[in-house]
C-alpha angles and dihedrals in degrees: 000000000000116000132207133185109223137182122247089250091064089067115084113178103299096348135086120202120211123200142154122023095356090052091053092046097048095043102038107024107030092028093211116175141193112312096028118128126236132182111227123191120208115172107311095341128092111202125201105218137180122216107246100173141000116207128180092273109017145037115222115209130188120219109237101165147342122252107227096181111127106235098165125086119246087233127089102215127181117192116208102199125180106231111255138203128275118346096333090105091057091050089052093049088051097050098037088054091052089049093054106257115163103201134019117199117188116215139192119218138178092274099037107131098198116078120191133181119215094267094051091046092053090053091047092048092053090053093046092051089056091051092049089052096049090046090051089055095048094048095045093246117168091205134044119229115248116240114211138167161017092206132169107231088246092060092061108114125236112274114231131179091003138095106251120187134184118191114224128181095219096049120108101193109096126229090237091063092063094042096050110108089352117151095189117135096176110071134174126190129186123206119193132222130272092273093049128242123305116233088244090056091045090055092048088057092046090054088055092054103267117142118218116235142163133242091203140285097301120082110241125206117252088251094049098047098068094049091049093048095046092051093051092047094049090047095049100038108004140055104295103107 
């Protein structure tokens, strides 16, 4: 069932009004018609609605039920991701959203290849936010991950009262050793750039409360590591069972 994220002002009594991009997508791409059902998220509530009418500029839906299935993970996960080349960032946003991440913060480090000024970053951020929105719709999320950045690694704040992990290729302690019997709900993970983290940058993260762990003996690409780490965390502590 198609899903939209609407503002509270779009709800009028037992009706929800759809306009703009969602209107065009539902009418012209999906070609939905009167009687078809749509999930619509407003705040923390997911409404099951039925299309009552399609006018030249809006779709009028009637609320028929509320969907009380819990689609969100019990964990609050922030992914600190070094910005990567080409479309790897978009892939990470898609998959991290599907895996329940709450916030993605893009970071620059000593070995980061991509260099963006403020104007270029704002353009990227707008694109990334649209990808997070579409991925949230596809994966039945009831919230959309925040996209933040672009931070220098030194600008990351100290991490208190959370489990903060940085994955480092020369580390011997495994991620499982820190997750076993853990009761943390707030989790931060840091993924380095294509060239890996320098020891200086690793020490910066350790000074901010991050613990260095390994994802195994094989070296994972910078766009594989976050997906692997998030999957393990959701399996051990979250809602992948």
